[in-house]
C-alpha positions in Angstrom: -73.4 1.1 69.6 -73.2 4.3 71.8 -70.5 6.6 71.2 -69.1 8.3 74.2 -66.0 11.0 74.4 -64.2 10.9 77.8 -62.1 14.1 78.2 -59.4 14.5 81.0 -57.5 17.6 80.0 -55.4 17.8 83.4 -52.0 17.8 82.2 -50.7 16.3 85.5 -52.6 12.9 85.1 -51.3 10.5 82.5 -54.4 8.3 81.8 -52.4 5.3 81.6 -50.0 6.3 84.4 -49.9 4.8 87.9 -51.4 7.8 89.8 -54.8 7.3 91.6 -56.0 9.7 89.2 -54.9 7.6 86.2 -56.2 4.5 87.9 -59.9 6.1 88.2 -59.9 7.5 84.8 -59.2 3.9 83.4 -61.7 2.3 85.8 -64.4 4.7 84.3 -63.3 4.0 80.7 -63.1 0.4 81.3 -66.8 0.0 82.6 -67.9 2.2 79.5 -65.8 0.2 77.0 -67.0 -3.0 78.7 -70.5 -2.0 78.4 -70.2 -2.2 74.6 -69.7 1.8 73.8 -67.1 3.1 71.5 -64.9 5.2 73.8 -62.9 8.2 72.4 -60.4 9.4 75.0 -59.4 12.6 74.8 -56.0 14.1 76.6 -52.9 15.8 76.5 -51.0 13.0 78.4 -50.9 9.3 78.4 -47.8 8.1 80.1 -47.7 4.9 78.3 -49.6 2.5 76.2 -53.2 1.3 76.9 -53.8 -2.1 79.0 -54.5 -5.1 76.8 -58.5 -4.4 78.1 -58.5 -0.9 76.6 -56.9 -1.4 73.2 -60.1 -0.6 71.5 -60.5 2.8 73.1 -59.4 5.5 70.6 -56.9 7.9 72.1 -57.1 11.5 70.5 -54.0 13.3 71.7 -54.1 17.2 72.8 -51.3 19.7 72.6 -48.9 19.0 75.4 -48.7 22.2 78.1 -45.5 23.6 78.4 -44.1 27.0 79.7 -41.2 28.8 81.0 -43.4 30.0 84.0 -46.7 29.3 85.8 -48.3 32.1 83.5 -47.1 30.6 80.5 -48.1 27.2 81.5 -51.7 28.4 82.4 -52.1 29.8 79.0 -50.5 26.7 77.4 -53.3 24.8 79.5 -56.1 27.0 78.1 -55.2 26.3 74.5 -54.9 22.6 75.2 -58.3 22.6 76.5 -59.5 24.8 73.6 -58.5 22.1 71.2 -61.1 19.6 72.6 -63.7 21.4 70.5 -62.0 20.4 67.1 -61.8 17.1 68.2 -65.4 16.7 69.0 -66.3 18.4 65.7 -64.4 15.7 64.0 -66.0 13.0 66.1 -69.4 14.3 65.3 -69.1 14.6 61.8 -68.3 10.6 61.6 -71.6 9.8 63.7 -73.6 11.3 66.5 -72.0 11.5 70.1 -74.1 9.8 73.0 -72.4 11.5 75.7 -69.5 13.8 76.8 -68.0 12.4 80.1 -65.4 15.2 81.6 -63.2 14.7 84.5 -62.9 18.5 85.8 -59.8 20.3 85.3 -58.5 23.4 86.6 -58.8 24.8 82.9 -61.4 22.8 81.5 -64.6 24.4 80.1 -64.5 23.3 76.1 -66.0 20.0 76.6 -69.1 20.9 78.3 -69.8 23.9 76.2 -69.6 22.1 73.2 -72.0 19.7 74.7 -74.4 22.2 75.2 -74.3 23.8 72.0 -74.6 20.5 70.5 -77.4 19.1 72.3 -75.4 16.2 73.9 -75.6 15.0 77.1 -72.7 15.9 79.5 -71.4 14.3 82.6 -68.8 16.5 84.8 -66.8 14.5 87.5 -65.4 16.8 89.9 -62.5 15.1 92.2 -61.4 18.2 94.0 -62.0 22.0 94.5 -59.1 22.4 92.1 -59.1 26.3 92.1 -58.6 26.4 95.8 -56.1 23.3 95.9 -54.0 25.0 93.1 -53.9 28.1 95.0 -53.0 26.6 97.9 -50.4 24.1 97.1 -49.0 25.3 93.5 -49.8 28.9 93.4 -52.2 30.3 90.6 -51.7 33.2 88.4 -55.3 33.8 87.0 -57.2 32.9 90.0 -60.2 34.8 88.8 -60.4 33.0 85.1 -59.9 29.8 87.0 -63.3 30.5 89.0 -64.9 31.4 86.0 -64.0 28.3 84.2 -65.1 26.0 87.0 -68.6 28.1 87.1 -68.7 27.6 83.5 -67.9 23.9 83.3 -70.3 23.1 86.2 -73.2 25.3 85.2 -73.2 23.4 81.9 -73.2 20.0 82.7 -76.4 17.7 82.8 -74.9 16.3 85.9 -72.2 17.1 88.1 -70.6 14.1 90.1 -68.6 14.8 93.2 -66.6 12.0 95.0 -67.6 13.6 98.6 -70.3 16.1 100.2 -67.6 18.5 100.6 -66.5 18.7 97.0 -70.4 18.7 95.9 -70.8 21.6 98.3 -68.0 23.7 96.5 -69.5 22.6 93.0 -73.1 24.0 94.2 -71.4 27.2 95.1 -70.5 27.5 91.2 -73.7 26.8 89.6 -77.4 28.3 89.4 -78.7 24.5 89.3 -77.3 23.1 92.4 -80.0 20.1 91.9 -77.4 18.6 89.3 -74.8 18.2 91.8 -74.6 14.7 93.1 -72.1 12.6 95.4 -71.1 9.8 93.9 -67.9 8.1 96.0 -65.1 6.4 94.5 -65.0 2.9 93.4 -62.6 0.0 93.5 -62.3 -3.0 91.3 -63.6 -6.0 93.4 -62.8 -8.7 90.8 -58.9 -7.7 90.7 -58.7 -6.9 94.5 -59.9 -9.8 97.0 -58.8 -10.8 100.3 -55.3 -13.2 100.8 -56.3 -16.8 100.7 -53.9 -17.3 103.5 -54.8 -17.3 107.0 -54.5 -14.1 108.8 -50.8 -13.7 110.6 -50.6 -14.7 114.0 -49.9 -12.0 116.8 -46.3 -13.8 117.2 -45.2 -14.0 113.8 -42.1 -13.3 112.9 -42.7 -10.3 111.0 -45.8 -8.3 111.1 -46.3 -5.8 108.2 -48.2 -2.6 108.4 -49.1 -0.9 104.7 -49.6 2.3 103.3 -50.4 3.0 99.5 -50.3 6.7 98.0 -48.9 9.5 96.6 -46.2 10.5 99.1 -47.0 14.2 99.6 -47.5 16.2 102.6 -51.3 15.6 103.3 -51.0 12.0 103.2 -49.2 11.8 106.7 -46.9 9.2 106.1 -44.4 11.4 108.5 -46.7 10.3 111.2 -46.7 6.7 110.1 -42.6 6.8 110.5 -43.0 8.2 113.7 -45.5 5.4 114.6 -43.4 2.7 113.2 -40.5 4.0 115.3 -42.6 3.3 118.7 -43.7 0.1 117.4 -40.1 -1.1 116.8 -39.3 -0.1 120.3 -41.9 -2.5 121.8 -41.3 -5.2 119.1 -38.4 -5.2 116.6 -40.6 -7.5 114.1 -42.7 -4.8 112.9 -42.2 -3.8 109.0 -43.7 -1.1 107.1 -44.6 -1.9 103.2 -44.8 1.6 101.7 -46.2 1.6 98.1 -46.0 4.7 96.0 -43.6 7.5 95.0 -43.8 11.3 95.2 -42.3 14.4 96.3 -41.4 13.7 99.6 -39.8 10.2 99.0 -36.4 11.6 99.6 -37.5 13.6 102.8 -39.2 10.5 104.3 -36.3 8.2 103.5 -33.9 10.8 105.4 -36.3 10.8 108.3 -36.8 6.9 108.3 -32.9 6.8 108.5 -32.5 9.6 111.3 -35.0 7.7 113.3 -33.0 4.5 112.6 -35.7 2.5 111.3 -34.9 2.2 107.7 -33.9 -1.2 107.8 -37.7 -2.2 108.8 -39.0 -0.3 105.7 -39.8 -1.5 102.2 -40.3 1.3 99.8 -41.6 -0.2 96.4 -41.7 3.3 94.7 -44.3 4.0 92.0 -45.9 0.6 91.0 -48.2 -0.8 87.9 -51.6 -1.2 89.1 -51.7 -4.5 88.1 -49.2 -5.4 90.7 -51.5 -3.9 93.7 -53.2 -6.7 94.6 -50.1 -9.0 95.5 -48.9 -6.0 97.5 -52.1 -5.8 99.5 -51.9 -9.3 100.0 -48.5 -8.8 101.9 -50.2 -6.3 104.3 -51.6 -7.2 107.8 -53.1 -4.0 108.6 -53.3 -1.0 106.1 -53.3 2.7 107.2 -54.7 6.1 106.2 -52.5 8.4 108.5 -54.0 11.9 107.4 -52.8 14.8 109.4 -55.3 17.5 110.7 -56.3 19.4 107.6 -58.6 22.4 107.4 -60.6 21.1 104.0 -60.6 17.2 103.9 -62.5 16.7 100.7 -61.0 13.4 99.6 -62.5 10.1 99.0 -59.5 7.9 99.3 -58.9 5.2 96.3 -56.7 3.5 98.8 -59.0 2.9 101.6 -61.6 1.6 99.3 -58.7 -0.9 98.3 -58.0 -1.7 101.6 -61.2 -2.9 102.4 -61.4 -5.1 99.1 -58.7 -6.8 100.2 -60.2 -7.5 103.4 -57.3 -5.5 105.4 -58.1 -3.9 108.7 -57.7 -0.1 108.6 -56.1 2.5 110.9 -57.4 5.8 109.5 -57.5 9.4 111.0 -60.7 10.4 112.4 -61.3 13.1 109.6 -63.6 14.1 106.8 -65.8 11.2 105.6 -63.4 8.3 106.8 -65.7 7.7 110.1 -68.6 7.3 107.8 -66.7 5.0 105.2 -65.5 2.8 107.9 -68.7 2.4 110.1 -70.0 -0.6 108.3 -73.3 0.5 108.0 -73.6 1.2 111.8 -72.8 -2.8 112.3 -69.4 -2.1 113.8 -66.4 -0.7 112.6 -63.9 -1.7 109.6 -61.0 -0.9 111.6 -59.7 1.9 113.9 -60.1 5.5 113.8 -57.4 7.8 115.7 -57.1 11.5 115.9 -55.0 13.0 112.8 -51.3 13.3 113.3 -51.2 11.5 116.7 -48.4 8.9 116.2 -48.8 7.4 119.6 -52.5 6.7 118.7 -51.8 5.2 115.6 -49.0 3.0 117.0 -51.3 1.9 119.8 -54.3 0.7 117.2 -51.6 -1.0 115.1 -50.3 -3.2 118.1 -53.7 -3.7 119.2 -54.9 -5.0 115.9 -51.7 -7.1 115.9 -52.5 -8.7 119.2 -56.2 -9.5 118.0 -56.0 -12.0 114.9 -59.4 -13.1 115.4 -60.7 -9.6 115.2 -58.6 -9.2 111.9 -60.1 -12.3 110.6 -63.4 -11.2 111.2 -62.5 -7.6 109.4 -61.2 -9.6 106.3 -64.9 -10.9 105.7 -66.5 -7.9 106.4 -64.4 -5.4 104.4 -65.1 -6.7 101.0 -68.8 -7.1 101.8 -68.7 -3.3 103.0 -67.4 -2.0 99.3 -69.3 -4.5 97.0 -71.8 -1.9 96.0 -68.6 0.4 95.5 -67.5 -1.8 92.6 -66.5 0.8 89.6 -69.3 -1.0 87.4 -71.9 0.1 89.9 -70.4 3.3 90.3 -70.6 4.1 86.8 -74.2 2.8 86.5 -75.3 5.2 89.1 -73.4 8.2 87.3 -74.9 7.1 84.0 -78.2 7.0 85.4 -78.3 10.6 86.3 -78.3 11.4 82.5 -80.4 8.4 81.1 -83.0 10.7 79.7 -82.6 13.4 77.0 -80.6 16.5 77.8 -82.6 18.9 80.0 -80.6 22.0 80.4 -80.9 25.8 79.9 -80.4 27.2 76.4 -76.8 28.0 75.5 -77.7 31.8 76.1 -78.7 31.0 79.6 -75.6 28.9 80.3 -73.4 31.8 79.2 -74.9 34.2 81.8 -73.1 32.2 84.4 -69.9 33.7 83.1 
């Protein structure tokens, strides 16, 4: 039986929580465990108990992150990451590890360093250019150290897997071995998320539900979606919005909806358990990804993969990799692309889809087929294939030259 250490030191991600990142972590761990591996999950935060199918995974809790100010929290996060080494030592003492799989965190450098020093293969999964993200959105006291941590972790891994080409470009700028950096897009659980069995909603139905799934943060464009809903309701009072998720903008968005006089047409679920997601997707007639104009769009949105797996027509902003994702391999589109931040275009696209149930029925058929190869099992198999051979890296001394 293979023994794998999965490391996530990001203090903002509860591995058994409800965030998209939490879903991503569990999906990868679930595939590893289902393949027969003995998985050890190393993290400072769980946010609850493991789901039934992950009860066999051993969780090793790291020291939590605390501090009165940002500098203290950064120092505490580095200490938490340093503790990964002792956990890996203990695991190694009871038998060899076959793989160290780490989700890149802002201060995470110990896992890949340990793997280098012990001749164990290492995968580093990079989901965002966290140094720039933290500096721009939350503030970063020691940006220089954070850059060195990224260079160290990326430079040591046998394979660096990035969710988009934009993230991969950032990672390549932090290593002398750019050939080890690969793009592997996000996945989706195609067994749990499937199209609804009921027929598509007629254009003249009593209600027509527009959906959104995600964390309520400024860069998700939910404010634009509310403006679009207001325009739709002026044309037809039977439109509804199902808003699935929670986040720091929840109160401001609720206030905006009240000011627009559309709060009666919105159902906001708040944070939901991932097991409830398929049923919520089945209640939607059209799903949205209304991102605003962003200078650096590096996302691989889990929501869009879930929308497609559920057979939902998608209305998304024409930004980043979304046009490619929704191109259906050149065989047509899987929804409608609109200019970022354009509430009028967003409303028009939704209304047009409502008026065309034949197209919606066709999209229900094509969406799941478009993401079949992005089932999490296939995604993880592609990642593991990048480290199928023995470790092939520089010596430890050469790795240290990166920092």
